[in-house]
C-alpha positions, 0 to 999 in steps of 0.5 A: 486473528489473521492480521496479528504478527504480519508485516506491512510496509506502509509508504507515503511522503506524508509523515503524519499519515505514516505515524497515524498508520503506524499506531492504528496497524500496530494496535491490531498487532501488525509489525509495521515498517515505514518508508517516506519515498519510493527509493526508501521503500525499494531499499526496504524491499531489497532487504525483505518481503513484507506480507503486504504493502500499502503505498501512496500513488503520488509521492516524490514524483507523480507516478511513484507509487505506480513505479514502486508497485511495479518494481515490488511486484516484479520482486515479490509477485505474490505480495498483495499491494494496497494503493492508497490516493487522494488523486481522485479528489484533487483531479477527479481521476478515478483508478479502479482495480476491479478487473484483471486488466485494470490490476495489470497496469495498476499493479495494485490489488486494491485502490482506496481513496484517502482519507482511509476508513480503517475498517475498510483497510482492515477488510481488504488486508484480511481478504488479501492475506486470506488468499 
């Protein structure tokens, strides 16, 4: 399976969410690294490159996910990024990554709404890691 043995960094300020994601991803054979903030994630990214990063949009600051994605892409331009967010349900604002222009400013390959359906996440992870 394409996901087995892959290294994924999951970044979210919700510890319960991190634990849930870790358990679900590890059940697929994925090696999971977790970070509870943008700063902690950037430290982990400085140590090594994951195969893929999943990060929340709003953490310690409203734009923490955007900043993290931007910095991660500068360091590892080819690393796929999946951004997850509850911002649409909380504010009504939509973030799309369907066009190159949208991906250019969001700096994520995919934006998924929380709560995430694990089946959808698996499909996106496989698609991004196969390219």
